C-alpha positions in Angstrom: -37.1 95.0 140.3 -35.9 97.6 142.8 -35.9 101.2 141.7 -32.4 102.7 142.0 -32.0 105.5 144.6 -29.3 107.2 142.6 -29.1 108.1 138.9 -25.3 107.8 138.6 -23.3 105.4 140.8 -19.6 104.7 140.8 -20.3 101.4 139.1 -22.3 103.1 136.3 -19.7 105.9 135.9 -17.0 103.5 135.0 -18.9 102.2 132.0 -18.7 103.8 128.6 -22.4 104.5 128.7 -22.3 106.1 132.1 -19.2 108.1 131.5 -20.5 109.3 128.1 -23.9 110.3 129.7 -22.1 112.1 132.6 -19.9 114.0 130.1 -22.9 114.9 128.0 -25.0 116.1 131.0 -22.2 118.1 132.7 -21.1 119.9 129.6 -24.6 120.7 128.3 -25.6 121.7 131.9 -22.7 124.2 132.0 -23.6 125.4 128.5 -27.2 126.0 129.4 -26.6 127.5 132.9 -23.6 129.7 132.2 -23.5 129.9 128.4 -20.0 128.5 128.7 -18.8 125.5 126.8 -15.5 125.8 125.0 -14.5 122.9 122.7 -11.9 121.6 125.2 -14.3 121.3 128.2 -15.9 118.1 127.1 -12.5 116.5 126.6 -11.3 117.6 130.1 -14.5 116.3 131.7 -14.2 113.0 129.8 -10.6 112.4 130.7 -11.3 113.4 134.3 -14.1 110.8 134.5 -11.9 108.2 132.9 -9.0 108.9 135.3 -11.5 108.6 138.2 -12.5 105.2 136.9 -8.9 104.1 136.8 -8.3 105.4 140.3 -11.4 103.6 141.7 -11.0 100.3 139.9 -7.3 99.4 139.3 -4.0 99.1 141.0 -3.1 102.5 139.7 -0.1 101.7 137.5 1.1 104.2 134.9 -0.1 101.9 132.1 -3.6 102.0 133.6 -3.6 105.8 133.3 -2.4 105.6 129.7 -5.3 103.3 128.9 -7.5 105.7 130.9 -6.3 108.6 128.7 -7.2 106.7 125.6 -10.6 105.8 127.1 -11.1 109.5 127.9 -10.8 110.3 124.2 -13.3 107.5 123.4 -15.7 109.0 125.9 -15.2 112.4 124.5 -15.8 111.3 120.9 -18.9 109.3 121.9 -20.4 112.3 123.8 -19.5 114.7 121.0 -21.2 112.4 118.5 -24.3 112.3 120.7 -24.3 116.1 121.1 -23.9 116.6 117.3 -26.7 114.2 116.7 -29.0 115.9 119.2 -27.6 119.4 118.9 -28.8 122.4 117.0 -26.5 124.4 114.8 -26.7 128.1 113.8 -29.6 129.0 116.1 -29.2 132.6 115.2 -28.9 133.6 111.5 -26.8 136.7 112.3 -23.9 134.4 113.4 -23.1 133.2 110.0 -23.5 136.6 108.4 -21.2 138.2 111.0 -18.6 135.5 110.5 -18.6 136.1 106.8 -18.0 139.8 107.3 -15.2 139.0 109.7 -16.8 140.8 112.6 -17.3 139.9 116.3 -18.2 136.3 117.0 -21.8 136.5 118.1 -21.9 133.0 119.5 -20.8 134.5 122.8 -23.7 137.0 122.7 -26.4 134.5 121.7 -27.7 132.3 124.5 -27.2 128.6 123.8 -29.8 125.9 124.6 -29.1 122.6 126.4 -28.3 120.7 123.2 -26.6 123.5 121.2 -23.6 122.2 119.2 -20.4 122.2 121.2 -18.5 123.0 118.0 -20.6 125.8 116.6 
């Protein structure tokens, strides 16, 4: 068995597993490096990867992009489920207390880890 020279390839990116893994890695990497990961980011990444797959593998008809859009949502839901399974919620106890008081959202102040919940 030959060891692959690349972790992701075009062929692996157009599979559900590859696209989900890429979405998970990109969004969590941005979250860890820049403390930036709004709820919509994973959806945008997933749809972009899905449209890339449509562009690379089909005749580029409008119906192919419609299916690509639906597949983008599937990729997003799969990656979000993986993140929620692996992710940690409420890493800082002051966040919930501050939300209850109606004060500043401390989630922007507290540094998030690689697998912090995307929806926290």
